[in-house]
C-alpha positions in Angstrom: 13.6 18.0 23.1 12.2 14.4 22.8 8.9 15.5 24.3 8.6 18.3 21.9 9.1 15.9 18.9 6.5 13.6 20.3 4.0 16.4 20.8 4.5 17.7 17.3 4.2 14.1 15.9 0.9 13.7 17.9 -0.4 17.0 16.5 0.5 16.0 13.0 -1.2 12.6 13.3 -4.3 14.3 14.8 -4.4 16.8 11.9 -4.1 14.0 9.4 -6.9 12.0 11.1 -9.1 15.1 11.1 -8.4 15.7 7.4 -9.2 12.1 6.5 -12.4 12.3 8.6 -13.5 15.5 6.9 -12.7 14.0 3.5 -14.8 10.9 4.3 -17.8 13.0 5.5 -17.7 15.2 2.3 -17.4 12.3 -0.2 -20.2 9.9 0.4 -21.5 9.5 -3.2 -21.1 6.0 -4.6 -18.9 5.5 -7.7 -17.9 2.5 -9.7 -14.4 2.2 -10.9 -13.7 0.7 -14.4 -10.3 -0.7 -15.2 -9.5 -2.6 -18.4 -13.1 -3.4 -18.9 -13.7 -4.6 -15.4 -16.2 -2.6 -13.4 -16.0 -2.8 -9.6 -18.9 -2.5 -7.2 -20.4 0.8 -6.3 -18.6 2.1 -3.2 -18.4 5.5 -1.5 -15.6 7.6 -3.1 -14.1 8.2 0.4 -13.7 4.4 1.0 -11.9 3.9 -2.4 -9.6 6.8 -1.8 -8.7 6.0 1.8 -8.1 2.3 0.8 -5.7 3.5 -1.9 -4.0 5.8 0.7 -3.6 2.9 3.2 -2.3 0.5 0.5 0.2 3.1 -0.6 1.4 3.6 3.0 2.0 -0.1 3.3 3.5 -0.8 -0.2 5.8 2.2 -0.3 7.8 1.4 2.8 7.8 -2.3 2.0 9.3 -1.6 -1.5 11.9 0.7 0.1 12.8 -2.0 2.7 13.2 -4.7 -0.1 15.4 -2.4 -2.2 17.5 -1.3 0.7 18.0 -4.9 1.9 19.0 -5.9 -1.7 21.5 -3.0 -1.7 23.1 -4.0 1.6 23.4 -7.7 0.5 25.2 -6.6 -2.7 27.5 -4.3 -0.8 28.4 -7.2 1.6 29.3 -9.4 -1.4 31.5 -6.8 -2.9 33.3 -5.8 0.3 
């Protein structure tokens, strides 16, 4: 059963990597993002999007960890 889960996870990761690769190859045009009057440098759309994906994959679990830790600390004080 453990080997099946590992194989399915490996297939899922491979499919995600292939999707990111296909997206990167299809979106090579340069764009400049403008936010609150600040214009960023012209970068490929795929680079901007993949960077946002990676930042989200890091920030999301980090915030979850912080809030769960805070919740555990408050439960220890109460109990």
